[in-house]
N, C-alpha and C positions, 0 to 999 in steps of 0.2 A: 505495499499499499503504499502510495508518492507522498510526504508530507507536506506537498506542495499541490493538491486535487479537491475538486470534491469528489466524491464517489457515489452520493447517493442517484447517478442517471440506474444503477443497478439495482434500486429497491422494488421491492414488490407492493410497497404502501404509497398509495397515490399524493396523500402529502408529503411525503417525502421526496416524489419527483414532482413536486411542486417548488423544491427547495433545489432543484440538479443544477440548475443556470447561477446561485446564487455566486457571486463572485468567495463569501464566505466557502474556508475547507472543509462542508461538512462529512462528518461519519457516521454511520451510522454505530448502535450501541455493541459492538463486540469486543472481544478479549484483545484484538489489536490495537483498538484506540485505546482501551485502556492502557495498553504496554506502550504506547507511542508517548502517551501524556507522562510515566515515566521517565522513558528514557530520555524523552527530553524536558521534564523536570519543571512541568507547569500543570498547571491547573485544567479542568474541562470544564467549557462550558457549553451546558447542557439547556436546550430549547427543547421542550414540548407541546405540543398541541393536536391538531384535528383539520381534513380537507376541509372542512364546511365554515367552521369559524373565523368568524368579521376581524376579528381583532390581531388574528395570527396573520389573515394578510393584512394587514396597516400594518405591523411591526416589522414584514417582509417587505415591506415596500420602501418604507422609513428607515431600516436600518442594512437587513439582509441582503439587500439590492444596491447595497452602499458602498461606493470603495472606500470610502475613511474608514466608515468601520468594520470592512472586510479589512483590512490592513491590520488593523489594532487587533481584531479578535484573532486571524490567523499569525501573529508572531506572538501572542501571549499566553495562546489557550488551543489545546484539543479541542474542535467545537462539534459535538456531537450533537444529531438531530433524531428527534423520538416521536414516531405517531402513538396517541394513547392509545388510540383504537387499538393496534398492534397487538402494544406491551403494556396492558392497562397492569400488569405488575410492577413495571418500574413507573409507571404515574401515578400508584397508588403511594409508593414508599418515598419519592421527591414532593406529592403533594401532603404529606404530612409533615413534611418538614415544611415545606412552606405554610402552612397553616399553620403551626408551632413558632414560625420565629415572626410572622406579620400578622396573624389572627385571621387573615380571610387566603383563597386559592383563587384561581379560574385561569385561562391558558390565552395566550400563552405563557409557558410557564417556562421561568428563566433562573436556571439556579446555577451554582457554580461550588467546585466540588473538587476535591483532592484525585491525585491520580488513579483511588482505588476506591474510588467512586464515594465518599465521605462527603455530604454536604457540609456548607461553610457559612453560604450565603445565598437566599433565595428572594423568588419575587416574581411577578407576573409580567405586564406589558410595561415597557418603557420605551418613552420616545424618543429618538434620535440624541437629542442635548445629553439628555439624562443616563441614554445608554452609552454614552461616549463616556462621560463621565466614570461611570462604574466600571467599566471597562479599563480604564486607566489605576482609577483605586484600588479596584484586587488584584491589581497586576502590580502595583507598588506596594502591596502589603503583603503579597504573594514573596516577593524579594526580598524586603526588606525587616518584615515582622512576621516570619514564619512561623516563630513558636504562636503567636497570639489567632492565626488559621489552625494550625492544630490543635491548639485548646477549644476552639469554637466548634471545629468537625465533631471532636472526641465527645461533648457535650452534646451536643444533638441527634449523635449516632444514639448515646447511652439512652439518652429519651427516648429516641425511638425505640429501640430495645424494649424499653420500661412498658411501650404505649403496647405493644407485642404481644410480653409475657402475660398484661393484663386483662387480657380479650378473656369472655367471660367459656368457659370450657363444659358448661353442664347448667344443671341448676333444675330446682322442681319441676314436674311434667306441669302443663299448663291447664289449666281448671277455666270454664265458662264464667264464671267471676270474675279471672281478673280479663278476657276477652270482653267482657261486657262493660270492665272499668276501663280499659281503652278505650271503647268504643266512646262512651261518654264525653273521655277526656278530649277527643278528637271533634265532637261536635261541641264542645267551649269552645273551641280554637277555627269556630268556619264561619268564615266571612259570608253570614245570610243575603246580605246587599246584592253583593257581588259575587257571588260564586267561590269556592276553593276555601284555602284555608290559609291562615294568618302565618307564613313562616318568618315573617322580620315583623318587627314596627310597624313599617313603612307602609306593611303591605305590597310592597312589587320590590323587587320582581315576583312573578307569577309561577311557578311549570305544573305543569299536567300532574294533577294527585294521584295516579293511576296505581300504585299498591293502596293508595287510604279507599279511593272509590273500590275493588276487589272487595277488602276487608270490609266496609258497612256495608256491599250489597252479601256478603255471606252471613253476616250476623244478622240482618234482614229475614234472608232465609232461613235461621236456625231458629231464629226467638219470635219474627212478626211482630216485630218495633217496628211501625211505618216510620218513626225519626229517623233511622239511619238511610232507607229510601229515600224521604225526603230533601235529605243531604244530596243523595247523590245527584239526584233530579237537578235540585238547583244548579248544582258545579258544572253536571254535563251539558244544563240548556246555557249556562252564561256561556263555556266553551264554544258550543260548537254555535251560539249565533254571532262571536265574536272575530276580531281580526287573525285570533292566533289560529282558527281555521281558516282551511282553504276556501273561501264560497266558490270557489269555480271550479276548482281540478279536486277538492274533499282534500284529506292531509292536513295532519298537524306540524305547527311550527315547532319549534325547542321549547319557546317560552312565552310568557309576555312580560313587556317593558313596566306595564303599568296594571295599577289594582283591579282593571275591569276588564282585562282579555282583549283592547282593541288593539295596541302596537306589538306587533312578536317581535322577537330575534330571529330574523326567516329563515334559518337553516330549518330544515326538516329531516328529520334521524327516524332509521328505521324501527330502532329499538323504540322507540317514544309511539311511533306509529302502529307499533305490534301491540303494546301493550294498552294502547287505548281503544284499539280494536276492540281486545279483549272486553275491557271495561263495557263499550258501548254494543257489542254484543248480548254480553252476559245482562246489561241495562231491556236491552229490548226483548232477549226472552221472558223477561218479568213484567214486563209492559208493552199494552199495546201503544206506547206513544210513538208516532208517526219520525219523531224528530233523531229517537235513539235506532231506528229502523233505518232513516235515510244515511246518516255519519257511519255508522259502521257500516253499509255498499260503499258507500263513495269512499271512507278510507281504506277499506279492500281491494278497492278498486283501483287507487293510488296506489297503495302498494305494487301489486300487478302491473299496473301501467309503467310507473313511474320507477321505481327501484328494481322490477322484476329484468332479468340476465340471467340466459342458460337456466332455466326453472331455477336460480337460486335470487337472491334477494342483496342488490346494492345496499352500502353506508349508507349514504345521507345527499341530499342536494345543499349545493351552499348557500350561507345568505347573502352570497352578493350576484352581481351579473354587472362585466365589464369594469369591474372593481367601483361599483356602487351598489348599498345595502338595500333589498328591498327593491331596486330596477324595475325589476319583473311584473311586480305584485301591486304595483299601486295606482291609481287613479285622480285624476280631478276633475270639476264636473264639466270643464270645456272637451276633456278626451272623450269622457261619456257621450255628448254629444257628437261631437267629430264620429266616431264608429258607430253608434246606433240612431242619430237625428235624431233630431229638436225632442218631439215628444216622447219616444224611449229615453233620452238621453235625460229627460228631469224625469221620468218615472223611476228609472235607474238611480240616480242618486239620491232620492229621496227614500228609496226600498235596501241601497245600501250605506246606507249614510255617511254621503261623501259629500262633505260641507267646502264653500266657498274659503273660509280659513284652513282646512285640513288637518286629518288627525298624524300625519306622521310628518313628514319635512315638505319642504318649500312648495306649501299649498296643497300639497298629494293627500290622500287617505287612502285608510286600508280598508276592505271592502268588509262590511261587517253586514247582520241577515237578523237584526232587530225582531222582526216579526214574516212571520208566513207569508208571502204575496198573495195577492186578492184575486191575479190572475195568473192560474200554473202553466198557460201553455205560454202564453205573453212573456214570463221569467225564465222557460227552457229557451225559448229564443232569443234571447237576450243575453240570457249568461252562455249560451253557444258563441254569439256574436264576440261577446268581450273576451272569452276564451281563443277564439280566432285571433283575436285584436294584439292579447297578452303573446301567444305564443308566438306573433312574428318579432316581439320585442328581443333581444339579447337574454339569452337563456341561464339560469347557474348552472352550473359545474356540477357533474355528478362523481363524487369517490364511488368508482366501482368495487373498492376491496368487499370480498366477502367474507364475514364474519362467521362464525360458526355458531358462536352463542344466541346475536341477532337473530340468526336464519332458524333457530331453535323457537325463539321468543314465534319468528311470522309463523314456523309450522304448527304452533300451538293455537293461535290465534287464528289462523285460516278455519285451522279445523273444528274450533268450537263455534266460529263462526257461520261453517257452512249449516250447522245443525241449527243456531239459533235464528238464521236469515232464512230455512230450506235453501240454500244455495250450493246443490252438489259440483257447481265449477270453483268453488272455494277448496272443496276438500281433493279435487284433483291439483290444485294447484300446489297445496300441503304436502299431498303424497311427491307428486312430483321432485319439490324443493327436496325431502327427505332422502330422496335418493338421490339425487345428485349429491346432496352434504358428502352423505354418508359413503358413495363412490371417490370425489375427489379429496375428502378432507378425512378419510382413515386410509394412513400412509403406516403398511408394516404394523398392522394393528394399534398403531398410537395413534389418538387424535391432536390433528392442527388447529392452531388458531385462526390462521386464515388465508385468501388464495388470491389471486389478480388473474384475470383476461384466462381464467384454468389450469396457471402458475400456483402449487398452493406455497404459502412461504414453511419458513423454517420453522415458527417461531411454535413450540409446544401447545396445546390449548391450555388453559387455565377453569378454574374450579367451575368459573360462572359456564365455559362453556359444555363441559358435561352435564350441568345441572341441566341446561337450559334445552339443551340437544336431547338427552334424556327423556325431559318432560314433553318434549315435542312429539318423539317416536311412540308415546304409549297409546295412542290410539290405535296404533299399528301393529301393536304387539297383542295385542288380543284375540 
């Protein structure tokens, strides 16, 4: 491996390949990369992100594409890029360190390590001027105050070991009363007005609470208590009518930046949509609510149509198109009139809550659907016309990496949705995915984590891969 080259063009991760043309001499995480740092006696600059991440793109454009930053990084560090979706084991270790040091985490994650991988300074996104100052400061500290680096890395490593050893290894068996107490606590945190649950005092950002929705549905099924079901209906309705849900093509964005589900962070992840498909399918199974059936069917269609590839499912759609967040998805009233004509344009603006002031940036609005249309035929025509206009715009990039765990989630969701919606074609899609994953990702009797374009990666499957795939395969083993 040449010390003066970027080696990411050989990676099986689309995220890593996005950085193959950076002037930064990125390596993948390998024993050889760590050995290079030891041989050169320099620290490691570790950058962790994922292909659909907006702020990862921002830092790449500002810093990793910049010659001045590259010169500082290449001279003073061995630079390693990691796709958090391909190596969640590494991501978990260094995210724990980042949260412990800064009180928060996120991506891109930026960590400085000793050559043997011990972290001594961690953060997330840095703008170019700050990042250059940080590179200079770390280089100076490494060269002139090495003892401080070793002391810090030892303390952080010991704390991480303590956290890992403190994980619970068992406990008393779960009792119904404990589950009921947990549900009562969850309901106390519900945002009854806007749907969802208060994850922080500000009420935003809001992430789709898939696991909580499933737990509340199970509690309703076990106890007959109507309150958990009412909570599910409030949250599922709010998300389905908000901008976090794609009102034209189906599927959910990763989270909402506001408390009312209006403006999403626009990337769409396979795992989010698989988990939400299960929740909406289970809601549909328990109710005649047409919204539940509609959203479950459209989310399944989104997964198959936009994330499907060779019977399997790819990882995500980007938040950006042509370097602009949300460019594909938002509209102004004038654009609606341009695409639809005056009458339909005004009708669509009122229906989709597209205002002159806008709900997003530069006067544009994210499409919502606060109420059902009073003219279904007109709605279908308008929706088709807007989707066609949207498809003529720059489209978000797709991360074509196929992850075992997330495909396991998709298999489970599609099989259960097939039953809830009486849609046998969804079971066919689940069956084909299960077969394809098994044939490609099972290598010499051992499961692999991910593949790209039919080429399986070297990373071994982790616990979530085995668990999610095993759950997905259960319906096919009876």
